[in-house]
N, C-alpha and C positions, 0 to 999 in steps of 0.2 A: 238314784242319789241318796235314798234313805235306806239302802240295804246294809247289813252288818259288814259285808265284804266289799263295799265300795271303795275303789281306788281311783282318785282323779287322774293318776297318771298311766292307767291302764284301761283300754277299751274292754267293756264287758262283753260285746257282741260286735263282730265284723260281718258286714253284708256286702257282697260283691255284686255289681251290676255290669251289664255289657256296655254301657255308655254313661256320660256324665250326668248326674242328678242335677236337675234344674228346680225342682220343688219337693218338698216332703211335708206330710201333715199327720199327726196322730189322730186317731178316732176320737170323737169328742166324749164318748162314755166308756170306751174300753182301750185303756192306755197301752195295752200290749199289741194293738193293731197299728201299723205304720204303712202309709201309702207314699209312693215316690214316683214322680215323673221324670223322664229323661230328656236329653236334648233331641233325640230322634223320634220322639213321640210315644215311647213305651211307658205303660203305667205298671208298676209292681205293687204288690200287697204282701206284707210280711206280718207274721205273728213273732215278735221278738222274744217270746218265752220259749220258743220251740228250738230244739237242736238244729233242725234244718228250717229256718224261718220262712221261706218263700211259700206262700199260700197259692198265689197265682200271679200271671202277668198277661199283658195284652200282646197280640202279635202285631208285626209291622210288615205290611205288604201293600200292594196296589190298591186294596179296597179300605184300608184302615188309615187312621190318623198318622201323619208323619211329620208334623210340625212339633217344635219345642213345647213342652208342657210349662206353662207360665205359672199356673197355680193349680191347687188341688182344694176341692171343698167337699166335705162330707155331707150328703143329703139324707135326711131321715125319711 
């Protein structure tokens, strides 16, 4: 919002996910890190300053969480 090239009518970054996001949270001390949780239980981590923002994501299979992510909290 404080960038010189800020345009409120145009997205600066588009991020695609495989399912609907149900929760998002920016890192408390690094505003370039964004975490997102999906309806099917996946958790994504993005660095929104990079050309390819995806840092990592969780897998969904029979041994992992498969419920909707209701909230995300960064833990120190």
